[in-house]
C-alpha positions, 0 to 999 in steps of 0.5 A: 216873253223872251226865250233865254237860250242856255249856253254850251258848257264849253262856251261858258268855261271859255268865257270864265277863263278868258273874260279878264285877259280880254278885257285887259287886252281891250283896255290897253288899246281903247281909251275908255273903260266902257268902250273896252267892255263893249268890245269885249261884250261884243266879242263874246256875243259874236262868239256865242252866236257862232260857237259851233263854227268857232269850235271847228277853227284850228285854234279857238283862241286865235279866232277869239283874238281876231274877233276881239281885235275886230271889235276893237278896230270897229270901236276906234273907227267909229269913235274916232278914238286912238288905237296904238298901231303896236302893243307896248312891249310890256303889254302881253297879248292875251293867252301868250302866257305873260302875266 
């Protein structure tokens, strides 16, 4: 029997607000959509497991993006995938206000 832990409402709201942008961010850097989804899933899992600590950070968004970038880097290194060193000018970073 597994016990499912209820996530805080703040985390659920953060996930709902940022999931799509984070997925687009990961898709721009990873060659396969499955890898992008994996990076985003791992990111939100890490954030959920340390949510109280994440909330104590000066910027929740900055911490989340750092975790996402770490996960993208891990997948790139593990799979010998190509990840651009810099974002193209037309690829805004999630949360930058650009669409």
